[in-house]
C-alpha positions in Angstrom: 0.0 0.0 0.0 1.3 3.4 -0.9 1.3 5.9 1.9 -0.4 9.2 1.3 1.5 12.6 1.8 1.2 12.5 5.6 2.6 8.9 5.7 -0.5 7.0 6.6 -1.7 4.0 4.7 -5.1 3.6 3.3 -6.0 1.0 6.0 -4.8 3.5 8.6 -7.0 6.2 7.1 -9.9 3.9 7.0 -9.3 2.9 10.6 -9.2 6.5 11.6 -12.4 7.3 9.8 -14.1 4.3 11.6 -12.7 5.6 14.9 -14.1 9.1 14.2 -17.5 7.6 13.2 -17.6 5.6 16.5 -16.9 8.9 18.4 -19.6 10.6 16.4 -22.1 7.9 17.2 -21.2 8.1 20.9 -21.7 11.9 20.8 -25.1 11.3 19.2 -26.0 8.8 21.9 -25.0 11.4 24.5 -27.1 14.0 22.7 -30.1 11.7 22.6 -29.8 11.1 26.4 -29.7 14.8 27.1 -32.6 15.5 24.8 -34.7 12.7 26.3 -34.0 14.0 29.8 -35.2 17.4 28.6 -38.4 15.8 27.2 -39.0 14.0 30.4 -38.9 17.3 32.3 -41.4 18.7 29.7 -43.7 15.7 30.2 -43.5 16.2 34.0 -44.4 19.8 33.6 -47.4 19.0 31.3 -48.6 16.4 33.8 -48.2 18.9 36.6 -50.3 21.4 34.7 -53.1 18.9 34.1 -53.1 17.9 37.7 -53.0 21.5 39.0 -55.7 22.5 36.6 -57.9 19.7 37.8 -57.3 20.2 41.5 -57.8 24.0 41.4 -60.6 24.1 39.0 -62.9 21.8 40.8 -63.9 23.9 43.8 -63.9 27.1 41.8 -66.1 25.6 39.2 -68.5 24.2 41.8 -69.0 27.7 43.3 -69.3 29.4 39.9 -71.7 26.8 38.6 -73.9 27.1 41.6 -73.9 30.9 41.2 -74.7 30.6 37.5 -77.4 28.0 38.1 -79.0 30.2 40.7 -78.9 33.2 38.4 -80.5 31.1 35.6 -83.2 29.9 38.0 -84.0 33.5 39.1 -84.4 34.4 35.4 -87.1 31.8 35.1 -85.3 28.7 33.8 -86.3 25.4 35.4 -83.8 24.2 38.0 -82.8 21.0 36.3 -82.2 22.8 33.0 -80.1 25.5 34.7 -78.0 22.8 36.4 -77.6 21.0 33.1 -76.4 24.1 31.3 -73.9 24.8 34.0 -72.6 21.2 33.9 -72.2 21.3 30.2 -70.2 24.5 30.5 -67.9 23.0 33.1 -67.4 19.9 30.9 -66.3 22.1 28.0 -63.8 23.9 30.2 -62.4 20.6 31.7 -62.1 19.2 28.2 -60.1 22.2 27.1 -57.7 21.8 30.0 -57.1 18.1 29.4 -56.7 18.7 25.7 -54.0 21.3 26.1 -52.1 19.0 28.6 -52.5 16.0 26.3 -51.1 17.9 23.3 -48.0 18.7 25.4 -47.6 15.0 25.9 -48.0 14.1 22.2 -45.4 12.0 20.4 -44.4 14.9 18.2 -43.8 17.2 21.2 -41.7 14.6 22.9 -39.7 13.4 19.9 -36.0 14.0 20.2 -35.9 16.0 16.9 -32.3 17.3 17.2 -30.9 13.9 17.8 -32.9 12.4 14.9 -31.6 15.1 12.6 -28.0 14.5 13.7 -28.5 10.7 13.2 -29.8 11.3 9.6 -26.7 13.5 8.9 -24.4 10.9 10.4 -26.0 8.2 8.3 -25.3 10.2 5.1 -21.6 10.7 6.3 -21.3 7.0 6.9 -22.6 6.2 3.5 -20.1 8.6 2.0 -17.2 7.0 3.9 -18.3 3.5 2.8 -17.9 4.5 -0.9 
């Protein structure tokens, strides 16, 4: 084998490139770990928001709903219908809170996008090295 200008053989150069590729892969794994830790923190925050919203909303809604139902009854609406309207309003608000929290837990929000992009680039580099 003919050495190149810096004195290394082709097999040495290939070995060096494989070594660099291994280091790159290890760096990508480290990046993935860091990004997944970040996503776990994001998930905890979303779950905390859902739980906090549920805990704090219940007593407030009960009082508000009783007030609205009483107001509707004084306007002449039948009591069962007034309570039904208030219950439906509360259900809509609760659904909105759960929906926002669930969106924050979606697969797209938790996907380690930076790591996946780096892995795609590394795959292309590895294909170029293999040529």
